[in-house]
C-alpha positions in Angstrom: 50.6 100.5 -40.1 53.2 98.3 -38.7 54.1 101.2 -36.2 50.2 101.7 -34.6 50.1 98.1 -34.5 53.4 97.5 -32.7 52.7 100.5 -30.4 49.0 98.7 -29.6 50.4 95.7 -28.5 52.0 97.2 -25.2 48.4 98.5 -24.1 47.2 94.8 -25.1 49.8 92.8 -23.2 48.4 92.5 -19.9 44.7 91.8 -21.3 46.3 89.0 -23.5 48.2 87.8 -21.2 45.0 86.7 -19.4 43.2 86.0 -22.0 45.8 83.3 -23.5 44.6 80.6 -21.0 41.3 81.2 -21.7 41.6 81.0 -25.2 43.2 77.3 -25.1 40.7 76.1 -22.7 37.8 77.4 -25.2 39.4 75.3 -27.5 39.4 72.4 -25.2 35.8 72.8 -24.7 35.5 72.9 -28.6 37.6 69.7 -29.2 35.5 67.7 -26.4 32.5 69.0 -28.4 33.5 68.1 -31.8 35.3 64.9 -31.1 32.3 63.2 -30.1 29.7 65.2 -31.9 31.0 64.8 -35.8 33.7 62.6 -37.4 33.5 58.8 -36.7 31.0 59.0 -34.0 28.1 60.5 -36.1 28.9 58.4 -39.1 28.8 55.1 -36.6 25.6 56.9 -35.2 24.0 57.3 -38.3 24.7 54.0 -40.1 23.5 52.4 -36.9 20.2 54.1 -38.1 20.4 53.0 -41.1 21.2 56.3 -42.7 21.8 56.3 -46.4 24.9 57.6 -48.3 22.4 60.4 -49.4 21.7 61.3 -45.9 25.5 60.5 -44.9 25.9 63.2 -47.5 23.8 65.5 -46.1 25.1 65.5 -42.7 28.5 66.4 -44.1 27.0 69.4 -45.8 24.5 70.5 -43.1 28.1 72.1 -40.9 29.3 74.0 -44.3 25.5 75.0 -46.0 24.5 76.3 -42.8 27.4 78.8 -42.9 25.1 81.1 -45.0 24.0 82.6 -41.8 27.3 84.1 -41.8 25.5 86.9 -44.2 23.1 88.0 -40.8 25.9 87.3 -39.0 28.1 89.7 -40.4 25.4 92.3 -39.9 24.3 91.5 -36.3 28.4 92.0 -35.2 28.5 95.3 -37.0 25.8 96.6 -35.7 26.1 95.4 -31.9 30.1 95.6 -31.9 29.8 93.4 -29.2 31.6 90.3 -30.3 31.6 88.5 -26.8 27.9 89.1 -26.5 27.1 87.6 -29.8 29.2 84.9 -29.1 27.9 84.0 -26.0 24.2 84.4 -26.9 24.8 82.2 -30.4 26.2 79.7 -28.0 23.3 79.6 -25.6 21.2 78.3 -28.7 24.0 76.2 -30.2 25.1 73.9 -27.6 22.1 72.9 -26.7 21.0 70.9 -29.8 23.4 68.4 -29.0 20.9 67.2 -26.3 18.5 67.2 -28.4 20.7 64.9 -30.6 21.1 62.8 -27.8 17.3 62.4 -27.2 16.8 61.9 -30.9 18.6 57.9 -29.9 15.6 57.1 -27.9 13.2 57.6 -30.8 11.7 54.0 -31.9 11.5 55.2 -35.6 14.8 55.1 -37.4 14.2 57.4 -40.1 12.1 60.1 -37.7 16.0 60.0 -35.3 17.5 60.4 -38.5 15.3 63.8 -39.4 15.5 65.3 -35.9 19.6 64.8 -36.1 19.3 66.6 -39.1 17.1 69.4 -38.3 19.2 70.0 -34.6 22.9 69.6 -36.5 21.2 72.6 -39.1 19.9 74.9 -36.3 23.6 74.0 -34.6 25.8 75.3 -37.2 23.4 78.2 -38.2 23.5 79.6 -34.6 27.5 78.5 -35.3 28.2 80.8 -37.9 26.9 83.7 -35.7 30.0 82.0 -33.1 32.7 81.9 -35.7 31.7 85.2 -37.3 32.1 86.8 -33.7 35.2 84.6 -32.8 37.5 85.2 -36.2 36.7 89.2 -35.8 37.5 88.8 -32.0 40.9 87.1 -32.3 42.1 89.2 -35.6 41.8 92.3 -33.2 43.3 90.6 -30.0 45.8 88.5 -31.2 49.5 90.5 -32.8 50.4 88.6 -36.1 54.2 87.9 -34.2 52.4 85.8 -31.6 49.5 84.0 -33.9 51.6 81.0 -34.5 53.0 80.2 -31.0 49.3 81.1 -29.4 47.2 79.0 -31.7 49.5 76.0 -32.2 49.8 75.7 -28.2 46.0 75.6 -28.5 45.7 73.5 -31.0 48.1 70.9 -29.5 46.0 70.6 -26.7 42.8 70.2 -28.5 44.3 67.7 -30.4 45.7 65.4 -27.5 42.4 65.6 -25.6 40.7 64.9 -28.7 43.1 62.0 -29.4 42.8 60.1 -25.8 38.7 61.4 -25.8 38.3 59.8 -29.0 39.8 56.2 -27.8 37.8 56.4 -24.7 34.7 56.7 -26.4 35.3 53.6 -28.6 36.1 51.7 -26.4 32.7 53.2 -24.4 30.4 52.2 -27.5 32.2 48.7 -28.1 31.9 47.8 -24.7 28.2 48.9 -24.4 27.4 47.1 -27.4 29.3 43.9 -26.0 27.7 44.0 -22.8 24.6 46.1 -21.8 21.8 44.9 -22.8 20.3 47.8 -24.3 20.2 49.7 -28.1 23.5 50.8 -29.0 22.2 54.4 -30.1 21.4 54.6 -25.9 25.4 54.5 -25.9 25.8 57.6 -28.4 22.6 59.5 -26.2 25.3 59.5 -23.4 28.2 60.2 -26.1 26.2 63.3 -27.0 25.6 64.5 -23.3 29.2 64.9 -23.0 29.7 66.6 -26.2 27.4 69.1 -25.1 29.2 69.6 -21.9 32.1 70.5 -24.0 30.1 72.8 -25.9 29.0 75.1 -22.8 32.1 74.8 -21.5 33.8 76.6 -24.5 31.2 78.9 -24.4 31.9 79.8 -20.6 35.8 80.1 -21.3 34.6 82.7 -24.0 33.0 85.0 -21.5 36.4 85.2 -19.8 38.1 86.3 -22.8 39.1 90.2 -23.1 37.5 91.8 -26.3 39.3 94.7 -27.7 36.4 97.9 -28.9 36.4 97.4 -32.8 37.6 99.9 -34.7 34.8 102.4 -35.8 34.9 102.8 -39.9 32.4 104.0 -42.1 31.2 101.3 -44.4 32.2 101.8 -48.0 28.9 101.5 -50.1 27.1 100.3 -47.4 26.6 96.4 -46.5 27.0 95.1 -49.9 30.2 97.3 -49.9 31.5 95.3 -47.1 30.9 92.5 -49.0 32.6 93.2 -52.1 35.7 94.4 -51.0 37.5 91.0 -49.9 36.9 90.3 -53.8 38.5 93.8 -54.4 41.7 92.8 -52.8 43.3 91.0 -55.5 45.9 88.7 -52.6 43.1 88.2 -50.7 40.6 87.1 -53.7 43.4 84.4 -54.6 43.4 83.2 -50.8 39.4 82.8 -51.4 40.0 80.7 -54.6 42.6 78.6 -52.8 40.7 77.8 -49.6 37.6 77.1 -51.8 38.8 74.3 -54.1 40.6 73.0 -51.4 37.6 72.9 -49.2 35.7 71.3 -52.3 38.4 68.8 -52.6 38.5 67.6 -48.7 35.1 67.5 -48.6 34.4 65.1 -51.6 36.4 62.6 -49.9 36.2 63.0 -46.3 32.7 61.9 -45.2 33.2 58.8 -46.8 36.7 57.6 -45.1 34.8 56.3 -42.4 31.9 54.6 -44.5 34.6 52.9 -46.7 36.3 51.6 -43.3 32.6 50.5 -41.8 31.4 49.2 -44.8 33.8 48.0 -47.4 36.8 46.9 -45.1 34.5 46.0 -42.3 36.6 47.5 -39.3 35.0 47.9 -36.1 34.8 51.4 -34.6 37.6 50.9 -32.1 40.4 50.3 -35.1 38.8 53.0 -36.9 39.0 55.2 -33.8 42.5 54.0 -33.0 43.5 54.6 -36.6 42.4 58.4 -36.1 43.8 58.7 -32.8 47.4 57.6 -34.6 46.2 60.4 -36.8 45.7 63.3 -34.2 49.5 62.0 -32.0 50.9 62.7 -35.2 49.3 66.0 -35.6 50.3 66.7 -31.8 54.0 65.9 -32.1 54.2 68.3 -35.3 52.0 71.2 -34.8 54.1 73.3 -32.7 56.8 72.9 -35.3 54.9 74.6 -37.4 53.5 77.3 -35.9 56.7 78.1 -35.1 58.1 77.6 -38.7 54.7 80.1 -39.7 56.0 82.7 -37.2 59.7 82.3 -38.3 58.7 82.1 -42.1 55.3 82.6 -43.1 51.9 80.3 -43.1 52.4 79.8 -46.8 55.7 78.4 -46.2 54.0 75.8 -43.9 51.0 75.0 -46.6 53.5 74.6 -49.5 54.7 71.9 -47.7 51.9 70.4 -46.0 49.1 70.6 -48.7 50.7 68.3 -50.9 51.5 65.8 -48.7 47.9 66.1 -47.9 46.8 65.6 -51.6 48.9 62.6 -51.9 47.3 60.6 -49.0 44.4 61.2 -50.2 45.1 59.9 -53.5 46.6 56.8 -51.8 43.2 55.5 -50.1 42.5 54.7 -53.8 45.1 52.0 -53.0 43.7 50.3 -49.6 41.3 48.1 -51.8 43.0 46.8 -54.7 40.1 45.8 -55.6 39.7 44.0 -52.1 41.4 44.1 -49.0 44.6 43.0 -49.3 48.0 42.3 -47.3 48.9 45.9 -47.3 45.7 47.3 -46.7 46.5 47.7 -42.6 50.1 49.1 -43.2 48.8 51.3 -46.2 46.2 52.8 -43.7 48.5 53.2 -41.0 50.8 55.2 -43.0 48.3 57.4 -44.3 46.8 58.4 -41.1 50.4 59.1 -40.0 51.1 61.5 -42.9 47.7 63.1 -42.8 48.1 63.8 -39.5 51.8 65.2 -40.4 49.8 67.2 -43.0 46.5 68.2 -41.2 48.2 70.0 -38.3 50.1 72.2 -40.6 47.4 72.8 -43.2 44.6 73.6 -40.1 46.8 75.9 -38.4 48.5 77.6 -41.2 44.9 78.1 -43.1 43.5 79.8 -40.3 46.2 82.1 -39.5 46.9 83.5 -43.2 43.1 83.9 -43.2 43.4 86.1 -39.9 46.8 87.5 -41.1 45.7 88.8 -44.9 42.2 90.3 -43.4 42.7 93.9 -42.8 43.0 94.6 -39.0 39.8 96.6 -37.8 38.0 95.6 -40.9 38.2 92.2 -40.9 34.9 90.8 -39.9 33.7 91.2 -43.3 36.6 89.4 -45.0 36.3 87.0 -42.5 32.5 86.0 -42.9 33.0 86.5 -47.0 35.8 83.6 -46.7 33.5 81.5 -44.2 30.6 81.4 -46.7 32.2 80.9 -50.1 34.5 77.8 -48.1 30.9 77.1 -46.6 29.4 76.7 -50.1 32.1 75.1 -51.7 32.6 72.3 -49.0 28.3 72.0 -48.7 28.2 71.5 -52.1 31.3 68.7 -52.5 29.2 67.1 -49.4 26.1 66.8 -51.5 27.5 65.9 -54.7 29.0 62.8 -53.0 26.4 61.7 -51.2 23.6 62.3 -54.4 26.3 60.5 -56.9 27.8 57.5 -54.0 25.1 54.9 -54.9 25.6 55.3 -58.6 29.5 54.9 -58.3 28.9 51.8 -55.9 27.9 49.9 -59.2 30.9 51.1 -61.3 34.7 50.3 -61.7 37.2 51.1 -63.4 40.6 49.7 -63.8 44.0 50.2 -65.8 45.5 46.9 -66.7 49.3 46.0 -67.5 49.7 42.9 -69.9 52.4 41.3 -70.4 53.4 38.9 -73.5 55.5 36.1 -74.1 55.1 32.8 -76.4 54.0 31.2 -73.4 51.0 32.8 -72.6 49.9 36.4 -71.5 50.4 37.7 -67.9 47.7 40.4 -66.8 48.0 42.4 -63.6 46.3 45.9 -62.2 47.9 48.9 -62.2 45.0 51.1 -60.7 41.6 49.9 -59.9 38.6 52.1 -58.6 35.4 51.1 -57.8 32.7 52.3 -55.3 34.1 55.4 -52.7 37.5 55.2 -54.8 36.3 57.7 -57.8 35.7 60.1 -54.8 39.7 59.8 -53.5 40.4 60.0 -57.3 38.7 63.0 -58.1 39.6 65.3 -54.6 43.3 64.7 -55.5 42.6 66.1 -58.9 40.7 69.1 -57.1 43.6 69.6 -54.5 46.6 69.3 -57.2 44.4 72.9 -58.9 43.8 74.0 -55.4 47.9 73.7 -54.9 47.8 75.9 -58.1 46.0 78.7 -56.5 48.0 78.8 -53.4 51.2 79.4 -55.2 49.5 82.4 -56.3 48.7 84.1 -52.7 51.5 86.3 -51.5 52.2 86.4 -47.9 55.3 88.2 -46.7 58.6 86.1 -45.3 57.1 83.4 -48.0 60.5 80.7 -48.4 60.7 77.9 -50.6 59.5 74.4 -49.7 63.1 73.3 -49.0 63.6 75.8 -46.6 61.3 74.5 -44.6 62.0 71.0 -45.3 65.5 71.4 -44.6 64.8 73.3 -41.5 63.4 70.3 -40.1 65.6 67.8 -41.0 68.3 69.4 -39.7 67.4 69.8 -36.3 65.8 66.3 -36.7 69.4 65.7 -37.0 70.7 67.2 -34.2 68.1 65.6 -31.8 69.0 62.4 -33.0 72.9 63.0 -32.1 71.3 63.3 -28.4 69.2 60.8 -28.1 71.2 58.8 -25.1 70.3 61.6 -22.6 66.8 62.6 -21.5 67.2 66.2 -22.6 68.1 64.9 -26.0 65.0 62.7 -26.1 63.3 66.2 -25.5 65.0 68.0 -28.2 64.3 65.2 -30.9 60.6 65.3 -30.1 60.3 69.0 -30.5 62.3 69.8 -33.4 63.0 72.7 -35.0 60.9 74.5 -32.3 63.7 75.6 -29.8 65.9 76.8 -32.7 63.0 79.1 -34.1 61.5 80.1 -30.6 65.3 81.4 -29.7 65.3 83.2 -33.3 61.6 84.9 -32.5 63.0 85.7 -29.0 66.0 87.7 -30.5 64.1 89.0 -33.2 61.3 90.4 -30.0 64.1 91.6 -28.2 65.7 93.8 -31.2 62.0 94.9 -31.6 61.8 96.3 -27.4 65.1 97.9 -28.1 64.0 100.0 -30.8 61.0 100.6 -28.9 63.0 101.9 -25.9 65.2 103.9 -28.7 
């Protein structure tokens, strides 16, 4: 397997080199679309229209539950064996839905507008299931294992930077519109979603310029149902699915309510919320190349073993942002949470996607990736729906852990922990996240090293960079640790492989 794979790389290298810039541009277009169409802007748009917690949970669930369309998407990809065509046609359906959402901003009835948004989002993500099914299999066959971390880290790094800058500009635009334009604020969101359409359309155009290697024709064992069973019969991939499903359930139980928590409970304005999100994105921007290099040098699981626990800790830290009300440490704690979430999410996003591609068998990846996406989407969608359905119940509940100190002159009490409203979701998400970490420990990937090795690599190269801060080159090295050391190591390994091929 390794020899045949290595032998295929030189034949693909010219096409791969020509495709890499368009893979990156595709990601930039997607990032423009996702930054403006989901997350804080979607939540703020829905809140502006008076959406209930159930509707907010429903909007968060739609992208995941619509992934049930992965089943017909798998059939379409396998039948046509033309992933680029499937990607383009589904993109022509998905992207115009953003213009429908923009048009909903002009509907005078808020309930009707919200209904249009939900339906348009559903159609968009059903078509998006075809996009992702075709894309995952396509990239699995195009990009060699040894280059996944490098290529997709570079792609994600540029995506994060674009998203950070664009989100700040868009948030400023909305706030300026609200203060200075004598028109409904929803009209400003119409402009935002029109820009999101342009970004999404560009991503589809970029996809047309990427080389697609021929799909390997392999007889389907047991027919279509046999293809769906195959990922579950692979013990290691089944363990990966179990980890990712529990992880996505944990994240999506809490994530839809972060913005609502800050908008309604903390009463922060959109610019501050997006600014915090940008801070998180910049932390991810500075770290994503390092995580990609470590994933190539060691393994994706090595990255996940460090980043996933940090992410769970950040979720739990949300329960202290209101204790039980806003306090002097709220803003500093929010800043710390967003910085460390950015560091962790960069590694989790990159490594979880790459390890799925890596463990899916080359040439037969479509069914594996489709089943993985289907299971994860059900887990994430059900978590969002559970959150939306139970949010109002928890709004009037609270739970406190009180410490009492008794002395002859009287008693002194203080809260050790206090949970109310959305804090319950953050706590439960952290608990499920701990379980997901257990499932991760059972996944096997070649090259995995202990967490201490990854952390020591980061710290060693950080100290090396700090010693050179007096020069411009040293300052650059300090911001790129340990990428140079890992890149040199990877280059030495590749040179050794090239010499073996020549022999």
